C-alpha positions in Angstrom: 16.6 -22.5 22.8 16.6 -18.7 22.4 18.6 -16.9 24.5 20.4 -20.0 26.1 23.7 -20.7 25.4 23.9 -23.5 23.0 26.3 -24.6 20.2 25.5 -25.5 16.4 27.6 -27.7 14.3 28.1 -26.7 10.6 29.4 -29.1 8.0 30.5 -28.7 4.6 30.1 -31.7 2.6 32.1 -32.9 -0.5 29.6 -31.0 -2.8 30.3 -27.8 -0.9 26.7 -27.9 0.6 26.3 -26.5 4.2 24.6 -28.8 6.9 23.4 -27.3 9.9 22.4 -28.9 13.2 20.0 -28.0 15.9 21.4 -26.6 19.1 23.6 -29.0 21.5 25.3 -28.5 24.7 29.0 -28.2 24.1 29.9 -32.0 24.9 26.9 -32.7 22.5 28.3 -30.6 19.7 31.8 -32.0 20.1 30.3 -35.7 20.1 28.2 -34.8 17.0 31.3 -33.2 15.2 33.3 -36.2 15.9 30.7 -38.8 14.2 30.9 -36.5 11.3 34.4 -36.3 11.3 35.0 -40.2 12.0 31.5 -42.0 11.9 31.4 -44.9 13.8 31.9 -48.3 12.8 29.2 -49.9 10.6 27.4 -46.5 10.1 26.2 -45.8 6.5 27.7 -42.1 5.7 25.5 -40.6 3.1 26.8 -37.1 3.5 30.8 -37.3 3.8 32.2 -34.1 5.1 35.3 -31.8 4.4 34.8 -29.4 7.1 33.2 -28.8 10.4 32.6 -25.6 12.5 31.2 -25.4 15.9 29.7 -22.0 16.9 28.0 -20.6 20.0 24.4 -19.7 19.8 22.3 -17.9 22.4 23.0 -14.9 24.2 21.7 -12.4 23.2 20.3 -14.1 20.3 21.2 -17.0 17.9 21.7 -16.3 14.1 19.8 -19.4 13.4 15.9 -19.9 13.3 14.5 -21.3 16.4 10.8 -19.9 15.6 11.2 -16.6 17.1 11.6 -14.4 13.9 11.3 -16.2 10.5 12.0 -14.9 7.9 14.3 -12.3 9.5 16.4 -15.3 11.0 16.7 -16.9 7.6 18.3 -13.6 6.3 20.4 -13.2 8.9 21.8 -17.1 9.2 22.6 -16.9 5.4 25.0 -14.0 6.1 26.2 -15.5 9.3 27.2 -18.8 7.5 29.0 -16.9 4.8 31.1 -15.5 7.5 31.6 -18.7 9.3 32.9 -20.4 6.3 35.6 -17.9 6.0 36.9 -18.7 9.7 39.0 -21.8 10.2 37.1 -25.1 10.9 36.8 -26.7 14.1 38.2 -29.6 11.9 39.5 -29.3 8.1 39.6 -32.2 5.7 
């Protein structure tokens, strides 16, 4: 998904660990975030979350690795995530 506009969902679990999604369309990111926030009935939740962020990736490049610049992407993603979690979340617990 390099270059294309897409969205990633980042969630913080109860242990303070960050979970990051692959790229989604905007409706897909919203749906995934909604499932993390309020899982459908009958779904076992292994990673309850306390906050969820959605960010736009793509143009001109995404801070997450898409196979185009590893390990440079890993370094960029780490710094980006540190900044992202300082922003108000899409959904706070």
